[in-house]
C-alpha positions in Angstrom: 143.1 112.1 110.8 144.2 113.2 107.4 146.9 111.9 105.0 148.1 109.5 107.7 150.3 107.6 105.3 152.3 110.7 104.5 153.2 111.5 107.9 156.0 110.1 110.0 154.3 111.0 113.3 150.8 111.3 114.5 149.1 113.3 117.2 147.6 111.0 119.9 144.2 111.9 120.6 142.0 108.8 120.5 138.6 108.2 119.2 135.9 108.0 121.8 133.6 105.1 122.4 131.2 106.9 125.0 128.8 105.2 127.4 126.2 107.8 126.8 126.3 110.7 124.1 123.8 113.0 125.6 123.5 116.8 125.6 125.3 117.4 128.1 137.0 132.6 133.5 139.5 131.1 134.3 143.2 131.3 134.5 145.2 128.5 133.0 148.0 126.8 135.0 150.1 127.2 131.9 150.6 130.7 132.9 151.4 129.9 136.6 155.1 130.5 137.6 157.4 129.5 140.5 156.0 126.2 141.0 158.2 123.2 141.9 155.9 120.1 142.3 152.6 118.7 140.8 150.2 116.0 141.3 151.2 113.2 138.7 148.9 112.3 135.9 148.7 109.2 133.7 145.0 108.6 133.9 142.8 108.7 130.9 140.4 111.6 130.5 137.4 112.1 128.2 137.4 115.5 126.6 134.6 117.3 125.1 135.4 120.7 123.3 132.8 123.0 122.0 132.8 126.0 119.8 130.9 129.4 119.8 128.5 128.5 117.0 128.1 125.3 114.7 130.6 124.0 112.3 129.5 122.8 108.9 130.7 119.2 108.6 129.1 118.3 105.4 126.3 119.1 102.7 123.0 117.4 102.2 120.9 118.4 99.4 117.2 119.6 99.9 114.4 117.5 98.1 112.1 120.2 96.7 109.2 119.9 94.3 111.6 121.3 91.6 114.3 118.5 92.5 117.4 118.5 94.6 119.1 121.9 95.6 121.6 123.0 98.2 121.2 126.7 99.1 124.2 126.9 101.5 126.8 125.5 99.0 125.3 127.7 96.2 125.8 130.7 98.3 129.4 130.0 99.0 129.4 128.3 102.4 132.3 125.6 102.8 132.9 122.7 105.0 134.5 123.8 108.3 132.8 127.3 108.3 131.5 128.1 111.7 127.9 129.8 111.6 127.8 131.9 114.8 124.8 134.3 113.8 121.5 134.2 111.8 119.6 137.3 111.3 121.7 138.8 114.4 120.5 135.8 116.5 123.4 133.9 118.2 123.7 130.3 117.1 125.2 127.9 119.8 123.8 124.5 118.8 122.5 122.6 115.9 119.1 122.8 117.5 119.3 126.6 117.8 120.3 126.8 114.1 117.2 124.7 113.0 114.8 126.7 115.1 116.1 129.9 114.0 116.1 129.1 110.2 112.6 128.0 110.5 111.2 130.9 112.3 113.3 133.6 110.6 112.5 132.2 107.2 108.8 133.1 107.5 109.8 136.8 108.5 112.3 137.1 105.5 113.0 134.3 103.1 116.6 135.6 102.8 118.7 134.9 105.8 121.7 136.7 106.7 124.5 134.4 108.2 127.5 135.5 109.9 130.4 132.8 109.6 134.0 132.3 110.7 136.3 130.8 108.1 139.7 130.1 109.7 140.4 133.7 111.0 138.1 135.6 108.7 134.7 136.8 109.5 132.4 136.8 106.5 128.7 137.8 105.8 126.5 135.5 103.6 122.9 135.7 102.5 121.2 132.5 101.9 117.6 131.5 100.9 116.5 128.3 102.5 114.5 125.8 100.2 111.6 124.1 101.6 111.9 120.3 101.9 109.3 118.5 100.0 108.4 116.0 102.8 108.3 118.3 105.7 107.5 121.7 104.1 110.1 123.3 106.3 113.0 125.5 105.2 116.4 124.1 105.1 120.0 125.1 104.4 121.3 121.9 103.0 124.0 121.4 105.6 125.0 119.2 108.3 126.4 120.9 111.5 128.0 120.1 115.0 129.3 122.2 117.8 131.6 119.9 119.6 134.2 117.2 119.1 135.3 114.6 121.8 138.2 112.2 122.3 140.3 110.4 124.9 143.6 111.5 126.0 145.9 111.4 129.2 146.1 113.8 132.1 149.7 115.1 132.6 149.4 116.9 136.0 147.2 118.7 138.4 148.7 121.8 140.4 149.5 121.1 143.9 146.7 123.4 145.0 144.4 121.2 143.2 143.0 124.1 141.0 144.5 123.5 137.7 145.1 120.6 135.3 147.1 120.0 132.1 147.0 117.2 129.5 147.6 115.9 126.1 150.7 118.0 125.2 149.4 119.1 121.8 146.2 120.8 120.6 142.9 119.0 120.1 142.0 118.9 116.4 139.0 117.7 114.4 139.8 114.2 113.0 137.6 114.7 109.9 139.1 118.1 108.8 142.2 118.7 110.9 140.4 122.1 112.0 141.5 123.4 115.2 140.6 127.0 115.2 137.1 127.0 116.3 137.2 124.6 119.3 138.4 126.3 122.6 136.2 125.7 125.6 135.1 122.4 127.1 134.9 119.8 129.8 136.7 116.8 130.8 135.7 113.5 132.4 137.0 110.6 134.2 137.4 107.9 131.4 138.0 104.1 131.5 140.2 102.3 128.8 138.4 99.1 127.7 141.2 97.7 125.5 143.3 98.7 122.6 144.3 98.1 118.9 148.0 97.4 118.4 149.9 99.5 116.0 151.4 98.0 112.8 153.9 99.6 110.4 152.2 102.5 108.8 149.0 102.3 110.8 148.8 103.7 114.3 147.0 101.8 117.1 144.8 103.2 119.6 143.4 102.9 123.0 139.7 102.0 123.1 138.0 104.1 125.9 134.7 105.3 127.1 133.3 108.0 129.4 129.8 109.2 130.3 128.6 112.7 129.6 125.9 112.3 132.4 128.8 111.7 134.8 130.2 114.4 137.1 132.7 116.7 135.3 136.2 116.4 136.5 137.5 119.6 135.0 136.5 122.6 132.9 138.7 123.1 129.9 139.4 126.9 129.1 142.4 126.5 126.9 143.1 124.4 124.0 146.6 125.4 122.7 149.5 124.0 120.8 151.2 122.7 124.0 148.1 121.0 125.5 144.7 121.5 127.1 144.4 123.4 130.4 141.8 124.3 132.9 140.1 124.3 136.2 140.2 121.0 138.0 137.7 119.4 140.3 138.9 117.7 143.6 138.3 114.3 142.2 140.9 114.8 139.6 143.8 115.0 141.9 142.5 112.9 145.0 145.1 110.1 145.6 147.6 111.1 143.3 151.3 111.0 144.1 153.1 114.5 144.2 156.2 114.6 141.9 159.0 117.5 141.4 159.5 119.1 138.2 162.6 118.7 136.1 163.7 121.4 133.7 164.6 120.5 130.2 168.2 121.4 131.0 168.2 118.4 133.3 167.0 115.9 130.8 169.8 113.3 129.7 169.8 110.5 127.3 169.0 107.1 128.8 166.5 105.6 131.0 163.2 107.3 132.0 159.5 106.1 132.6 156.1 106.9 131.3 153.0 106.8 133.4 150.0 105.7 131.2 146.7 103.7 131.4 146.2 100.8 128.9 143.4 99.2 131.1 140.8 100.5 133.4 141.6 103.8 135.1 144.7 103.1 137.0 148.2 104.3 135.4 151.1 102.0 135.4 154.8 102.8 135.1 156.7 101.7 131.9 160.3 101.9 131.1 161.5 104.0 128.3 164.7 105.4 126.8 165.2 109.0 125.8 167.2 108.6 122.6 167.3 112.5 121.7 166.9 115.6 123.9 166.9 118.8 121.6 168.2 121.9 122.8 165.1 124.4 122.8 165.5 128.0 123.9 162.0 128.9 123.0 158.7 126.9 123.4 158.4 124.2 120.8 157.0 120.7 120.1 158.9 117.5 119.9 161.7 118.2 122.4 162.6 114.6 123.1 162.4 111.4 121.0 161.6 108.4 123.2 161.7 104.7 122.6 159.6 102.2 124.5 161.7 99.4 126.0 159.4 97.8 128.7 158.5 94.4 127.3 155.1 94.5 129.1 153.9 97.5 127.1 155.4 96.4 123.8 153.6 93.0 124.2 150.2 94.6 124.9 150.3 97.7 122.6 153.4 97.3 120.2 154.5 100.8 121.7 152.7 104.1 121.7 149.2 104.3 120.9 146.6 107.0 120.1 145.0 108.0 123.4 148.5 108.0 125.2 149.2 111.7 124.5 149.8 113.6 127.8 151.3 110.6 129.4 153.9 112.0 131.9 157.4 111.2 131.3 159.7 110.9 134.6 163.3 110.7 134.8 165.3 110.6 138.1 162.0 111.0 140.0 161.1 114.3 138.2 158.4 115.1 135.8 160.2 116.2 132.6 157.5 116.1 129.9 154.6 114.4 128.2 154.3 111.9 125.1 152.7 113.7 122.2 153.3 111.8 119.0 154.1 108.3 117.7 156.1 107.4 114.8 153.9 105.7 112.2 156.9 103.5 110.8 157.9 102.4 114.2 155.3 102.7 117.1 157.9 102.1 119.8 159.3 105.4 118.9 157.5 108.8 119.8 158.0 112.5 120.5 157.6 114.3 124.0 157.2 117.9 124.9 159.2 119.4 127.6 157.3 120.1 130.8 158.8 123.6 130.8 156.5 124.4 127.9 153.4 123.0 129.6 154.0 125.1 132.8 155.2 128.5 131.6 
């Protein structure tokens, strides 16, 4: 996360502690209309989103016979640039980048890179330098092609085909970049414990998931209003069905969130809706909620990272999802209206 101390609220995607971190089309339910009920979420999900190339996460100088050098940085490449092609060869993993640089260097020492910088496509020419120890050509960069985290499932469609979660976009904790990551996978996750919030410092759920486990959904949309995709049967089996409540029906006062702070089973916790904004167009932060349940306050001091997507239910209807926490008071947070996660 960046500049946390300057923000009054924080997106709630938690850091992952995976069991194993191994290598591991679609119509979003957000575009489906005329539905009245869904399977209720509240369970933790492990999320892995990938990009269509490799993203530069840092620079590491190449040790050559003439000293240290960094050909990529010298050529003008920057952190968060996504490399998607080298000499007209598609790059979809760090391993593919290494292999391509090594093989293409011996054909032509000058490599032609195509990169995406935010929304701009740019061509670069880079001459790799040979590492003194391995005698192999290197660009002088560290890259990745995926980010992962733990959030909370909001709902699954009643036909079991689609899911929605988080209520906000997944972003890169290190850079804040959201532009490159769009497709991915979700897995069943387990919450192992939590770190309580304190004034100015957000707490977080500590969870894990196993990339060698069965996928529970295919993520195909990473948007401002959440993550959406195709659900596997295991994602809705045994879940209760709940009716949807429109934003116009939301009122101040008692409501509940369904969230998981231990294991995999969600529990119901009492909250109060202290503000319900009138929103005629899709927007974030429709509600301000306050945790009043003494059990949740005792265990977590309020809302934690990892709770984003936790369903908000009032009068037996799903009206929204938790999305942010206030840094100066973790008992307070924002919620998005469910209208904006459906239509």
